[in-house]
C-alpha positions, 0 to 999 in steps of 0.5 A: 965760769959760765952762768946759765940764764933764762934767755938760753932755756927752752921747753920742748913738747913732743919733740918740738920747741914751744916758742915764746916761753916766759919761764919754766920750772921743774921740781923733782922729788923722791919719797922716803919710806919709813922702816922703823920697827917696834923697839927702835929708838929713832925713826929710819927711812929708805929711798922711795919713788921719784916723781916730777912736776913742772910749770911753764908760762907761755906767751900767747901768739896768734901765729902759733904752729900746729904742734904748739896748739897740741900743748895748748889743747892738751888740757881741753881735749875730750877723752874718748874710748878710741883716743891714745892716752899715752903720756906726752914727751917733754924736755926742759933744756937749760941752754938751747944756744948750744946746737946738739948739746946733750947736757943740761936738760930734763926729759920725761913723759907726762901729762898737762894737769892745769891751764890758766890763761891770763889777760890784762889790759896793756899786757901780753896774754899768757898761759901757765901750764902745769905738768906731772911726770910719769915713768923715768926722768932723764936728766943731763947735768947742767953743772958738769964736773 
């Protein structure tokens, strides 16, 4: 039985792997809509809309690439009239060690919603970034049958 570990995980932003990720998480939720009517003795529900949020802790490196700066600067850039405000593509991949693997990933478009930069004496500087998805969420099952 294979065990997935955080060592093999990766975060991609706009198609580029963001290096030095300490950890990441994705929470996918689905709302339920109440359908209870007058005279019903018990509440009833149907499935509603799905959404996802996520976080990643990225280790600071002064040699980051241009594409990595895109992720870091997403929360800081000023929104203006001429700017493309479309959501950015993100991928959380469970096992990055398997070249060309299509299973074990979560793909979605979304927005960076928060950025926290931590600095401590004797520690590596980190940034914790939060995301919110918009639109369809595509997943590859990390635990195939």
